[in-house]
C-alpha positions in Angstrom: 0.2 0.2 -0.2 1.2 4.1 -0.3 0.9 5.1 3.0 1.2 8.8 4.5 2.5 8.9 8.3 1.7 12.1 10.2 4.0 12.1 13.3 7.5 10.9 13.0 8.5 10.2 16.2 8.4 7.3 18.5 5.1 5.5 17.0 5.2 7.3 13.4 9.4 6.5 13.2 9.1 2.3 14.5 5.6 2.6 12.3 7.4 3.7 9.0 10.1 1.5 9.2 8.6 -1.5 10.1 5.5 -1.0 7.7 8.4 -0.5 4.6 9.9 -3.7 5.8 6.4 -5.7 4.9 7.0 -3.9 1.5 4.5 -0.9 1.8 5.7 2.2 0.4 5.9 4.9 3.0 5.9 8.8 3.0 6.4 10.5 6.3 5.2 13.8 7.5 6.4 16.0 10.2 6.7 19.8 10.4 10.3 18.8 12.2 12.4 19.2 9.2 15.8 17.6 11.1 13.5 14.7 11.5 12.7 14.6 8.1 16.5 15.0 6.6 17.3 12.3 9.2 15.2 9.7 7.8 15.5 10.6 3.8 19.7 10.5 4.9 18.6 6.8 6.2 18.8 7.4 10.0 16.3 7.4 12.8 15.3 10.3 14.4 14.2 8.3 18.0 16.6 5.6 19.6 15.0 2.3 19.6 16.8 -1.6 19.0 17.4 -2.2 15.5 14.9 0.8 14.2 18.1 2.5 12.8 18.6 -0.8 10.4 15.0 -0.7 9.1 15.0 2.8 8.1 18.5 2.8 6.2 16.9 -0.5 4.4 13.8 1.5 3.7 15.3 4.4 2.5 17.8 2.2 0.0 15.3 0.4 -1.2 12.7 3.3 -2.2 9.7 2.6 0.0 10.6 5.2 2.6 10.9 9.2 2.5 9.7 12.0 4.4 8.3 15.4 4.0 7.1 18.3 5.5 4.2 18.8 2.9 1.1 17.4 3.7 -0.1 17.8 0.4 2.7 16.2 -1.1 1.9 13.0 1.3 -1.7 13.0 0.2 -1.4 13.1 -3.2 0.9 9.8 -3.3 -1.4 7.7 -0.5 -4.3 5.9 0.0 -4.5 5.9 3.7 -2.8 7.8 6.6 -2.1 7.0 9.6 -1.8 9.7 12.2 0.7 9.0 15.3 1.3 12.5 16.5 1.7 12.8 20.1 -1.3 13.4 22.9 0.2 15.3 26.2 -0.9 16.0 29.3 -2.4 18.9 30.1 -1.6 19.7 34.1 -5.0 18.9 35.1 -4.1 15.4 33.6 -6.6 16.0 30.8 -5.1 14.9 27.1 -4.1 17.6 25.0 -5.4 17.3 21.8 -4.1 20.1 20.3 -1.5 18.2 17.2 -4.4 15.5 16.9 -6.6 18.5 15.7 -4.0 20.4 13.5 -3.4 17.1 11.4 -6.4 16.5 11.2 -7.1 20.2 9.7 -3.6 19.4 7.6 -5.1 15.8 6.4 -9.0 17.3 5.1 -7.7 20.2 3.5 -5.7 17.9 1.6 -7.1 14.9 1.4 -7.2 13.6 -2.5 -10.4 14.6 -4.4 -10.5 11.0 -6.6 -13.2 8.5 -6.4 -11.0 6.2 -4.4 -11.3 7.1 -0.8 -9.0 7.8 1.7 -8.3 6.1 5.3 -7.6 8.2 7.9 -6.5 6.2 10.8 -5.4 6.8 14.4 -2.6 5.5 16.4 -2.5 8.2 18.3 -3.9 7.2 22.2 -7.2 9.1 22.7 -9.7 8.9 25.3 -13.0 7.0 24.7 -14.8 9.3 22.7 -12.1 11.6 20.8 -12.7 10.2 17.9 -16.3 10.9 17.3 -15.9 14.7 19.4 -12.7 15.6 17.6 -11.3 14.1 15.1 -14.3 13.1 12.7 -15.6 16.7 12.9 -11.7 18.3 12.0 -11.8 15.8 9.1 -15.1 16.7 8.2 -14.8 20.5 8.4 -11.5 20.8 6.6 -12.7 18.7 4.0 -16.2 19.6 3.3 -17.0 15.9 3.0 -18.2 13.1 5.2 -17.0 10.0 7.3 -18.0 6.7 6.2 -19.3 8.3 2.6 -16.3 10.3 1.0 -13.5 8.7 3.0 -12.9 6.1 5.8 -11.7 6.4 9.4 -10.5 3.7 12.0 -8.5 3.7 14.8 -5.8 1.4 15.4 -3.9 1.6 18.9 -0.8 0.6 19.2 0.8 -1.6 21.6 4.8 -0.9 21.2 7.1 -1.1 24.3 9.8 0.8 24.3 13.4 -0.8 23.7 11.4 -3.7 22.5 9.0 -1.9 19.7 10.4 -3.2 16.7 9.9 -7.1 17.9 6.4 -5.8 19.4 5.4 -5.0 15.9 5.9 -8.0 14.4 5.1 -10.1 17.4 2.4 -8.0 18.5 -0.2 -9.4 21.5 -3.0 -8.8 19.4 -4.1 -6.4 16.6 -7.1 -4.2 17.4 -9.2 -1.8 14.8 -12.0 0.3 15.5 -13.8 0.7 12.8 -16.8 2.8 11.1 -17.5 0.4 8.8 -16.0 -2.9 6.9 -14.6 -0.9 3.8 -12.3 1.1 6.2 -11.3 -1.9 8.3 -10.3 -4.3 5.6 -8.2 -1.7 4.2 -6.7 -1.4 7.7 -6.6 -4.9 8.4 -4.5 -5.5 4.8 -1.5 -3.6 6.4 -0.5 -6.4 8.8 -1.1 -9.5 6.2 1.4 -12.1 7.6 1.7 -10.8 10.9 0.8 -13.8 13.4 -1.6 -12.0 15.7 -5.4 -12.2 17.2 -7.1 -9.6 15.2 -9.9 -7.9 16.8 -12.3 -5.7 14.6 -14.9 -3.6 16.7 -16.4 -0.6 17.1 -14.1 2.5 17.4 -15.5 4.0 21.2 -14.1 -0.2 22.4 -11.1 0.3 20.7 -9.8 3.9 22.0 -10.7 2.4 25.1 -8.7 -0.8 24.9 -5.4 0.9 24.5 -6.3 2.6 28.3 -7.5 -0.5 30.0 -3.8 -2.2 29.0 -1.4 0.6 30.1 -3.6 1.1 33.7 -4.0 -2.6 33.7 0.0 -2.2 33.2 0.6 0.0 35.4 -1.5 -1.7 38.1 0.4 -4.9 38.4 3.6 -2.9 38.2 2.3 -1.0 42.1 0.6 -4.1 42.9 3.6 -6.3 42.7 6.0 -3.6 44.3 3.4 -3.4 47.0 3.5 -7.3 47.7 7.1 -6.8 47.5 7.2 -4.3 50.4 5.2 -6.1 52.5 7.6 -9.3 51.8 10.8 -7.2 52.3 9.5 -6.3 55.8 8.6 -9.8 56.9 11.9 -11.2 55.7 10.1 -12.6 52.3 11.7 -13.1 49.1 9.0 -10.8 47.3 10.6 -12.0 44.0 10.2 -15.5 44.6 6.4 -15.2 46.0 5.2 -13.4 42.4 7.2 -15.9 40.3 5.1 -18.6 41.9 2.2 -16.3 42.0 2.7 -16.1 38.0 3.2 -19.7 37.4 -0.7 -20.1 38.3 -2.3 -19.7 34.8 -5.7 -20.4 35.5 -6.6 -18.1 38.3 -4.1 -15.6 38.3 -2.9 -14.6 35.0 -5.6 -15.3 33.3 -8.9 -14.3 32.0 -10.8 -15.1 35.6 -12.1 -12.3 37.3 -11.4 -9.8 34.8 -15.2 -9.5 33.9 -17.2 -6.6 35.3 -19.8 -7.3 36.8 -21.1 -7.1 40.6 -18.9 -6.8 44.2 -17.0 -9.8 45.6 -18.1 -11.7 48.8 -17.4 -15.2 50.3 -15.2 -16.3 53.5 -12.2 -15.9 51.6 -11.5 -12.6 49.3 -12.7 -10.1 52.2 -11.2 -11.8 55.1 -7.7 -12.0 53.2 -7.7 -8.8 51.8 -8.5 -7.2 55.4 -6.1 -9.1 56.8 -3.0 -8.4 54.5 -3.7 -4.8 54.6 -4.2 -4.8 58.5 -0.6 -6.9 58.6 1.2 -3.6 56.5 -0.5 -0.9 58.6 1.2 -2.9 61.8 4.5 -2.7 59.9 3.8 0.7 59.3 3.8 0.3 55.4 1.8 2.4 53.2 -0.1 0.0 50.5 -2.5 2.2 49.0 -3.2 0.0 46.3 -3.9 -2.9 48.3 -6.0 -0.4 50.8 -8.3 0.8 48.1 -9.3 -2.9 47.2 -12.4 -2.9 49.5 -13.7 0.6 49.3 -14.0 0.0 45.6 -15.6 -3.1 46.4 -18.1 -1.2 47.9 -18.5 1.2 45.4 -19.7 -1.3 43.1 -22.6 -2.4 46.0 -23.6 1.3 46.0 -23.6 1.8 42.3 -26.1 -1.3 42.3 -28.0 0.0 44.9 -28.3 3.6 43.1 -29.6 1.9 40.2 -32.5 0.2 42.0 -33.5 3.5 43.7 -33.1 5.5 40.5 -36.3 3.2 38.9 -39.6 3.3 39.8 -41.9 0.9 42.1 -41.5 0.0 45.4 -41.2 -3.4 45.0 -37.8 -5.4 44.4 -37.2 -9.2 43.5 -33.7 -10.3 44.1 -32.5 -13.5 42.6 -29.4 -14.7 44.0 -28.5 -13.9 47.9 -25.0 -16.1 47.6 -22.3 -14.2 46.7 -22.1 -16.8 43.7 -24.1 -19.0 42.1 -23.8 -23.0 42.8 -23.3 -22.2 46.4 -25.0 -21.8 50.0 -22.5 -19.4 51.4 -24.0 -16.0 52.6 -20.7 -14.9 54.2 -19.8 -11.3 53.1 -22.4 -11.9 50.2 -22.7 -8.4 48.8 -26.3 -9.2 47.5 -27.0 -9.4 51.6 -25.5 -6.1 52.1 -27.6 -4.7 48.7 -30.8 -6.3 50.2 -30.7 -4.7 53.4 -29.4 -1.2 51.9 -33.2 -1.4 50.0 -35.2 -2.2 53.3 -33.5 0.2 55.1 -34.8 2.2 52.6 -38.3 1.4 52.5 -38.3 -1.1 49.4 -40.4 -4.4 49.7 -37.9 -7.1 49.0 -38.7 -10.5 47.7 -35.7 -12.8 47.4 -35.1 -16.2 45.3 -32.4 -18.4 45.7 -32.6 -22.3 45.9 -29.3 -22.9 47.4 -30.1 -20.7 50.4 -33.7 -22.0 50.6 -32.5 -25.3 50.8 -29.4 -23.7 53.9 -32.1 -22.5 55.4 -33.6 -26.0 56.8 -30.5 -28.2 56.7 -26.7 -27.2 56.1 -24.1 -25.6 57.4 -25.3 -21.9 57.0 -28.8 -22.6 58.7 -27.5 -20.7 61.6 -26.3 -18.2 60.3 -28.9 -17.5 58.0 -31.6 -17.8 61.4 -29.4 -16.0 63.7 -26.9 -13.6 62.1 -29.9 -12.3 59.0 -33.3 -13.5 60.1 -34.5 -10.2 58.8 -33.5 -11.5 55.7 -34.7 -15.0 55.8 -38.0 -14.4 56.2 -37.6 -12.8 52.5 -36.8 -15.8 51.0 -39.4 -17.2 48.8 -39.9 -21.0 47.6 -40.8 -20.2 44.1 -39.3 -17.7 41.3 -42.9 -17.2 39.8 -43.7 -15.5 43.0 -40.9 -13.1 43.1 -41.7 -12.4 39.2 -45.3 -11.5 40.0 -44.9 -9.4 42.8 -42.0 -7.0 41.8 -41.6 -4.0 40.1 -37.7 -4.3 39.4 -36.3 -7.6 38.9 -32.6 -8.0 40.2 -30.2 -10.4 38.7 -28.0 -10.9 41.5 -25.8 -14.3 40.4 -25.5 -16.8 37.0 -27.8 -19.4 38.5 -28.7 -21.1 35.2 -32.4 -21.0 36.3 -32.3 -17.3 35.9 -31.3 -17.1 32.0 -35.1 -17.5 30.9 -36.5 -14.3 33.2 -35.6 -11.7 30.5 -38.5 -13.9 28.6 -40.7 -13.9 31.7 -41.0 -10.2 32.2 -44.0 -8.6 31.8 -44.8 -4.9 30.1 -43.4 -2.1 32.5 -41.5 -4.4 34.8 -37.4 -3.6 34.9 -34.6 -6.0 35.3 -31.2 -4.7 36.4 -28.4 -7.4 35.9 -25.7 -7.6 37.8 -24.0 -10.6 36.4 -24.3 -10.7 32.5 -26.8 -13.3 32.0 -26.2 -15.0 28.4 -26.6 -12.3 25.6 -28.9 -14.2 23.6 -32.1 -13.9 25.8 -31.7 -10.7 26.7 -33.2 -7.8 24.3 -32.0 -4.6 25.7 -34.3 -2.0 26.0 -35.7 0.5 28.6 -36.8 -2.3 30.8 -33.3 -4.1 30.8 -29.9 -2.7 32.7 -26.5 -4.0 33.2 -24.2 -2.3 35.8 -21.5 -2.3 33.7 -22.7 -2.7 30.1 
């Protein structure tokens, strides 16, 4: 392909060298003449392992050159990659002045041919930036409409400094946020031959994925450091602890627990977080990430409570009371906490949980149910149908299989709030359905 790359900093220079290596014809664009001259002389404008070799090869082969003139680049390109910086403002927000400027440049210089030009954002931007900044700026400057006269996509990069060349050719994934398949097809073709999962999704999802990745990486570093801090204080090698931790690919380093939903509970997680953070305090250690876990979990209970209180009607049916499906364990169940808050605010609550109902008759939790939460126990119902028939709002509290047909049993005017994400095929979204994180 013939590709214009706007911005010859870290991401732009690496993309230029690597795409030229794949056989594409690249023209880089930057207002900094020093960067342009360096590339045209076969040198890299940034320090990155092996990038100098790739740029030199690209220039020698005639596949790579650079210019300061946007019109020149657009006239000889089918696709534009925008790799300009998005620095922080003093308040932490992103400064998109460079994005705005380059979008105006591209829009004003966009070829007037019948061929659809594709504008692809590689710059890291907060969700909503494409629709609120990029597309409007391109349309104003070009006098044309995105999706009709030209295509717009976002293709976030996952390049680590010092290993960027390797990361480009061996990415964890290739993500394309697209307005439509036409533009997405063009971007996907850029990476033919690269072995990585290809994920084509909505523009807003692609914008958010990059931030989710980076914040998760930052959280992992901070988490490991706080665990290491506690380990050192008690005479343990934190590196060895984390080495053992990372060998668990089923629960620790895996998708397990990384699914948005309701708060955690049960007999282990809350207790163990409290115990470890107490130990840290007793050692005069500051572990703000670990200290934030339980308050964050409590906020998820509060979010669910506010969602329910915002719905009309006083009668609430809670399906599920144990902290997860398949157990009768009510110890620190966030659904018990939710029920108590609703009762306290005058809501009429009915509860159905088959496992808990059985445990109230026999089982290890009988004493807990009857002696610790008798006011909740009195609200337990034997039949799910009675709860559905008697409630204005239905809460799906855990993922018990018997709740999957509930969406089809709702009557007109009845609301369902989903805390666990039921099988999507059973859900018809609308004003009577709301998920806690979707």
